[in-house]
N, C-alpha and C positions, 0 to 999 in steps of 0.2 A: 100548361104543357109539361112543365117540370114534374108536377105532382103525378101526372099520368105515367111518365117514365119511371118514377120512383116506385109506383105501385103496380106496374105491369108485371104479370107473372110470365116468365119465359126464360130465355137464355141469359138475360142480364141478371136474373135471380141466381142462376147457377154460378155465374162468374163472381157475384157478390159472396155467395156461400163459400165457393172454392178459395177465394182470397183469404178468408178468415180461417178456413180449415188448414191451409198451407201455413199460415202464420203460427197457429197453435202447434202444428206438427213439427215445424222446423225448430222450435224452441224447447221441445220436450225430449227427454231421454227415452221414455216409453209411454205412448199414448194410444188408446183404443177409442175410436169414436163410436158412440152409441146411436145418436140421433141429432139431426139438425132440423129445426122447425122455423119457418118464416111465418109470423103472425101479421095480418093486415086488418086495420080498421079504417074508419073514414079519414083519420088524421095521422096515423102512425104506422110504421112497419118495424118490427123487431125480429132479430134473429136470435134463437136460443140454441146453443150447441152443448149437448151433454156428452161427457166422455169419461173414461177411466184413465187414471194417471198414476204411475208408480215411480217413485224416486227414492233411492236409498232405503229400500224396504218399507216405505210409507205408501200406502194405497189410498186413493181418494177418488170420489166420483163428483167432480165439480161441474159447473156449467160456465159458459161464456156467453155474455149477452151483448148485442150490438143494436143501437138505434140507427136504423138505415138512413133516416133523414139527416141526422147530425154527424154520424160516424162515431159517436161516443160509444165506448165499450166498457164493460165491467167484468172482471174475472171473478169466479166463485171465491167466497171468503171475504170479499171486499164490499159486498152488497149493502151492508149497513152504513157504509161511508157515503152512499149516493142515494139518499131517500127520494129526491125528486125523480131521478132516473128510474128507480125501482117502482115508484108509484105509477109512472107512465107505462112501464113494462107490464106491471100487474093488471092495470086497467085494460090494456090492449090484449093481453093473454086471456083475460076473463071474458071479454066481449068482442072477440075478433069476428070480422065479417067473412074472412077466408084464411086458410092457412095452407102451406105447402110443406109436406113432411119428407125428409130424406132419411132413410134407414141406412144401416151399415153397408149394404150392397150398393146403394146409390152414392154414398160417400166414397166408397172404394172406386167406383166408376169416375167420379169427379176428380179424384186424386191419381187416377191412372194405375191403380193397383190391381 
């Protein structure tokens, strides 16, 4: 039953995505979200958020990854420090069974902008 709830596509997905968007948005001086994608396979679900970020005249386009099952997350630039996490993410992204894509307008709606 728990697995079914984890992988169900619907309002709970939007709440999950919104939680992580808000977390990123609150800690940044200037952030522009590009896309949020939930990837699902038989065993895993991962969230990938791509965004533009500028701080003290430094501009970057990092990503933020979350394992939905464990809650573990990795911010861009630290991916090499988590090879097991990245391996699971890369396998899921390469062989997903379904995915849910949120573009900029969808993200703005989730954040109430």
